[in-house]
N, CA, C and O atoms as a DFTB+ gen file, in Angstrom:
320 C
 N C O
     1  1       0.822      -1.189       0.000
     2  2       0.000       0.000       0.000
     3  2       0.869       1.256       0.000
     4  3       0.600       2.218      -0.719
     5  1       1.918       1.221       0.826
     6  2       2.794       2.381       0.916
     7  2       3.441       2.670      -0.436
     8  3       3.548       3.827      -0.841
     9  1       3.869       1.626      -1.128
    10  2       4.512       1.802      -2.415
    11  2       3.560       2.443      -3.415
    12  3       3.970       3.305      -4.192
    13  1       2.313       2.041      -3.405
    14  2       1.329       2.629      -4.315
    15  2       1.109       4.108      -4.017
    16  3       0.907       4.909      -4.930
    17  1       1.148       4.460      -2.749
    18  2       0.968       5.860      -2.364
    19  2       2.174       6.687      -2.807
    20  3       2.020       7.811      -3.285
    21  1       3.382       6.125      -2.644
    22  2       4.601       6.849      -2.999
    23  2       4.797       6.966      -4.500
    24  3       5.419       7.919      -4.968
    25  1       4.284       6.027      -5.250
    26  2       4.466       6.043      -6.702
    27  2       3.618       7.146      -7.315
    28  3       2.415       7.236      -7.066
    29  1       4.257       7.978      -8.114
    30  2       3.504       9.074      -8.733
    31  2       2.868       8.640     -10.053
    32  3       1.883       9.227     -10.501
    33  1       3.438       7.613     -10.663
    34  2       2.914       7.137     -11.940
    35  2       2.228       5.802     -11.784
    36  3       1.765       5.440     -10.702
    37  1       2.170       5.079     -12.881
    38  2       1.491       3.781     -12.860
    39  2       2.446       2.621     -12.629
    40  3       2.014       1.472     -12.536
    41  1       3.755       2.913     -12.535
    42  2       4.739       1.854     -12.328
    43  2       5.421       2.006     -10.975
    44  3       5.682       3.115     -10.508
    45  1       5.702       0.860     -10.361
    46  2       6.436       0.853      -9.100
    47  2       7.918       0.656      -9.388
    48  3       8.289      -0.084     -10.299
    49  1       8.755       1.319      -8.611
    50  2      10.213       1.180      -8.723
    51  2      10.730       0.628      -7.402
    52  3      10.037       0.720      -6.389
    53  1      11.937       0.055      -7.389
    54  2      12.498      -0.453      -6.131
    55  2      12.534       0.611      -5.027
    56  3      12.387       0.287      -3.848
    57  1      12.727       1.871      -5.407
    58  2      12.762       2.930      -4.393
    59  2      11.409       3.088      -3.693
    60  3      11.362       3.489      -2.530
    61  1      10.325       2.781      -4.379
    62  2       9.005       2.853      -3.767
    63  2       8.818       1.750      -2.725
    64  3       8.087       1.924      -1.750
    65  1       9.472       0.637      -2.937
    66  2       9.339      -0.495      -2.020
    67  2      10.311      -0.406      -0.859
    68  3      10.247      -1.199       0.080
    69  1      11.217       0.569      -0.931
    70  2      12.237       0.794       0.100
    71  2      13.098      -0.451       0.304
    72  3      13.417      -0.821       1.434
    73  1      13.464      -1.084      -0.793
    74  2      14.350      -2.240      -0.764
    75  2      15.775      -1.772      -0.913
    76  3      16.060      -0.816      -1.635
    77  1      16.655      -2.443      -0.236
    78  2      18.077      -2.174      -0.414
    79  2      18.584      -3.117      -1.490
    80  3      18.711      -4.319      -1.257
    81  1      18.871      -2.584      -2.656
    82  2      19.329      -3.386      -3.779
    83  2      20.847      -3.360      -3.795
    84  3      21.464      -2.303      -3.924
    85  1      21.438      -4.540      -3.662
    86  2      22.895      -4.654      -3.687
    87  2      23.358      -4.836      -5.125
    88  3      22.756      -5.597      -5.883
    89  1      24.426      -4.139      -5.501
    90  2      24.939      -4.357      -6.861
    91  2      25.521      -5.756      -6.978
    92  3      26.167      -6.249      -6.054
    93  1      25.292      -6.381      -8.099
    94  2      25.843      -7.713      -8.313
    95  2      27.269      -7.594      -8.829
    96  3      27.559      -6.721      -9.647
    97  1      28.164      -8.460      -8.362
    98  2      29.542      -8.409      -8.852
    99  2      29.586      -8.711     -10.340
   100  3      28.877      -9.592     -10.825
   101  1      30.401      -7.995     -11.043
   102  2      30.527      -8.182     -12.476
   103  2      31.771      -9.004     -12.785
   104  3      32.862      -8.698     -12.304
   105  1      31.603     -10.033     -13.580
   106  2      32.723     -10.848     -14.027
   107  2      33.052     -10.408     -15.441
   108  3      32.205     -10.443     -16.334
   109  1      34.283      -9.998     -15.628
   110  2      34.688      -9.516     -16.940
   111  2      35.223     -10.686     -17.762
   112  3      36.299     -11.216     -17.484
   113  1      34.460     -11.077     -18.769
   114  2      34.857     -12.179     -19.637
   115  2      34.631     -11.750     -21.079
   116  3      33.545     -11.301     -21.446
   117  1      35.653     -11.892     -21.873
   118  2      35.489     -11.573     -23.296
   119  2      34.650     -12.652     -23.962
   120  3      34.587     -13.785     -23.484
   121  1      34.014     -12.300     -25.057
   122  2      33.130     -13.239     -25.756
   123  2      33.855     -14.497     -26.216
   124  3      33.252     -15.568     -26.282
   125  1      35.138     -14.380     -26.532
   126  2      35.859     -15.549     -27.021
   127  2      36.376     -16.436     -25.886
   128  3      36.953     -17.494     -26.133
   129  1      36.166     -16.000     -24.645
   130  2      36.611     -16.800     -23.503
   131  2      35.462     -17.674     -23.011
   132  3      34.287     -17.340     -23.170
   133  1      35.831     -18.793     -22.413
   134  2      34.813     -19.678     -21.858
   135  2      34.543     -19.292     -20.412
   136  3      35.304     -18.538     -19.805
   137  1      33.470     -19.810     -19.877
   138  2      33.134     -19.570     -18.485
   139  2      33.345     -20.838     -17.665
   140  3      32.563     -21.135     -16.763
   141  1      34.385     -21.572     -17.973
   142  2      34.655     -22.784     -17.219
   143  2      35.096     -22.398     -15.814
   144  3      35.922     -21.503     -15.631
   145  1      34.532     -23.088     -14.825
   146  2      34.814     -22.781     -13.434
   147  2      36.304     -22.883     -13.126
   148  3      36.847     -22.033     -12.422
   149  1      36.969     -23.911     -13.644
   150  2      38.401     -24.068     -13.391
   151  2      39.194     -22.877     -13.923
   152  3      40.133     -22.412     -13.277
   153  1      38.810     -22.383     -15.109
   154  2      39.510     -21.230     -15.681
   155  2      39.309     -19.984     -14.838
   156  3      40.250     -19.223     -14.612
   157  1      38.077     -19.772     -14.370
   158  2      37.792     -18.613     -13.532
   159  2      38.525     -18.705     -12.199
   160  3      39.039     -17.708     -11.692
   161  1      38.569     -19.919     -11.635
   162  2      39.262     -20.116     -10.366
   163  2      40.760     -19.848     -10.536
   164  3      41.376     -19.199      -9.691
   165  1      41.334     -20.341     -11.612
   166  2      42.762     -20.125     -11.876
   167  2      43.046     -18.630     -12.022
   168  3      44.029     -18.126     -11.478
   169  1      42.188     -17.927     -12.754
   170  2      42.357     -16.478     -12.920
   171  2      42.273     -15.761     -11.577
   172  3      43.033     -14.824     -11.331
   173  1      41.362     -16.187     -10.709
   174  2      41.205     -15.565      -9.393
   175  2      42.452     -15.782      -8.543
   176  3      42.891     -14.867      -7.847
   177  1      43.022     -16.975      -8.592
   178  2      44.236     -17.280      -7.825
   179  2      45.398     -16.429      -8.332
   180  3      46.137     -15.845      -7.539
   181  1      45.555     -16.361      -9.635
   182  2      46.641     -15.571     -10.222
   183  2      46.482     -14.098      -9.857
   184  3      47.460     -13.437      -9.505
   185  1      45.270     -13.586      -9.938
   186  2      45.013     -12.176      -9.619
   187  2      45.286     -11.882      -8.140
   188  3      45.860     -10.844      -7.812
   189  1      44.879     -12.783      -7.256
   190  2      45.131     -12.594      -5.824
   191  2      46.631     -12.589      -5.540
   192  3      47.112     -11.786      -4.740
   193  1      47.362     -13.480      -6.190
   194  2      48.822     -13.502      -6.002
   195  2      49.459     -12.223      -6.537
   196  3      50.400     -11.698      -5.941
   197  1      48.955     -11.729      -7.644
   198  2      49.482     -10.490      -8.211
   199  2      49.218      -9.312      -7.270
   200  3      50.110      -8.504      -7.010
   201  1      48.003      -9.225      -6.771
   202  2      47.634      -8.115      -5.885
   203  2      48.357      -8.177      -4.550
   204  3      48.564      -7.148      -3.908
   205  1      48.744      -9.374      -4.128
   206  2      49.426      -9.530      -2.842
   207  2      50.942      -9.591      -3.009
   208  3      51.664      -9.917      -2.067
   209  1      51.421      -9.273      -4.216
   210  2      52.865      -9.323      -4.511
   211  2      53.473     -10.682      -4.195
   212  3      54.606     -10.772      -3.722
   213  1      52.710     -11.737      -4.459
   214  2      53.204     -13.093      -4.266
   215  2      53.082     -13.617      -2.844
   216  3      53.472     -14.754      -2.577
   217  1      52.554     -12.823      -1.931
   218  2      52.388     -13.254      -0.538
   219  2      51.203     -14.215      -0.470
   220  3      50.052     -13.809      -0.627
   221  1      51.497     -15.471      -0.236
   222  2      50.461     -16.514      -0.286
   223  2      49.452     -16.393       0.858
   224  3      48.273     -16.698       0.678
   225  1      49.905     -15.954       2.023
   226  2      48.986     -15.780       3.144
   227  2      47.962     -14.700       2.819
   228  3      46.767     -14.883       3.054
   229  1      48.426     -13.577       2.279
   230  2      47.513     -12.492       1.902
   231  2      46.604     -12.916       0.752
   232  3      45.416     -12.594       0.746
   233  1      47.156     -13.633      -0.212
   234  2      46.358     -14.098      -1.348
   235  2      45.238     -15.023      -0.872
   236  3      44.103     -14.907      -1.333
   237  1      45.547     -15.926       0.033
   238  2      44.538     -16.843       0.573
   239  2      43.440     -16.067       1.289
   240  3      42.260     -16.394       1.160
   241  1      43.827     -15.037       2.045
   242  2      42.828     -14.216       2.737
   243  2      41.941     -13.480       1.741
   244  3      40.732     -13.371       1.946
   245  1      42.546     -12.970       0.652
   246  2      41.755     -12.288      -0.384
   247  2      40.724     -13.229      -0.996
   248  3      39.606     -12.820      -1.310
   249  1      41.107     -14.478      -1.159
   250  2      40.228     -15.474      -1.767
   251  2      39.284     -16.120      -0.745
   252  3      38.397     -16.897      -1.101
   253  1      39.496     -15.779       0.530
   254  2      38.700     -16.344       1.613
   255  2      38.820     -17.871       1.679
   256  3      37.840     -18.587       1.882
   257  1      40.058     -18.336       1.500
   258  2      40.359     -19.765       1.626
   259  2      41.583     -19.917       2.534
   260  3      42.268     -18.939       2.832
   261  1      41.844     -21.133       2.964
   262  2      43.013     -21.374       3.803
   263  2      44.273     -21.440       2.934
   264  3      44.194     -21.626       1.720
   265  1      45.440     -21.283       3.579
   266  2      46.692     -21.399       2.838
   267  2      46.817     -22.789       2.241
   268  3      47.308     -22.946       1.123
   269  1      46.381     -23.782       2.968
   270  2      46.437     -25.160       2.470
   271  2      45.624     -25.312       1.184
   272  3      46.059     -25.972       0.240
   273  1      44.440     -24.694       1.155
   274  2      43.611     -24.746      -0.056
   275  2      44.286     -23.990      -1.195
   276  3      44.213     -24.407      -2.351
   277  1      44.946     -22.872      -0.868
   278  2      45.648     -22.117      -1.897
   279  2      46.765     -22.963      -2.494
   280  3      46.909     -23.021      -3.716
   281  1      47.551     -23.616      -1.654
   282  2      48.634     -24.464      -2.155
   283  2      48.082     -25.596      -3.023
   284  3      48.704     -25.993      -4.008
   285  1      46.922     -26.105      -2.653
   286  2      46.279     -27.147      -3.457
   287  2      45.924     -26.614      -4.845
   288  3      46.131     -27.298      -5.847
   289  1      45.387     -25.382      -4.903
   290  2      45.047     -24.768      -6.195
   291  2      46.300     -24.476      -7.015
   292  3      46.303     -24.654      -8.233
   293  1      47.364     -24.028      -6.350
   294  2      48.617     -23.752      -7.050
   295  2      49.143     -25.019      -7.717
   296  3      49.601     -24.985      -8.859
   297  1      49.074     -26.123      -7.005
   298  2      49.525     -27.391      -7.561
   299  2      48.602     -27.851      -8.692
   300  3      49.068     -28.319      -9.731
   301  1      47.286     -27.713      -8.481
   302  2      46.297     -28.137      -9.477
   303  2      46.498     -27.427     -10.814
   304  3      46.387     -28.039     -11.877
   305  1      46.796     -26.127     -10.749
   306  2      46.904     -25.329     -11.964
   307  2      48.351     -25.110     -12.412
   308  3      48.595     -24.398     -13.385
   309  1      49.309     -25.717     -11.708
   310  2      50.703     -25.593     -12.102
   311  2      51.255     -24.190     -11.971
   312  3      52.085     -23.763     -12.773
   313  1      50.790     -23.467     -10.951
   314  2      51.237     -22.101     -10.712
   315  2      52.367     -22.131      -9.689
   316  3      52.267     -22.780      -8.647
   317  1      53.436     -21.422     -10.004
   318  2      54.580     -21.386      -9.075
   319  2      54.624     -20.071      -8.347
   320  3      55.512     -19.850      -7.524
């Protein structure tokens, strides 16, 4: 009822419903790239290592995984 009162036109908008809309994270993938989970995971590991200047503890924290899991991914994808 409140939304109908607040709406000046014939359409309701999220602002009329007083909902907090969270932006969805955007994944940047070129059209010629695949969306294989392993490829995305490998890219995330490489990016975390780059951003942490190779510090594996910081990279694991960025990825919200344990160091042990990070080492497992490094071995899986052949990343040194």
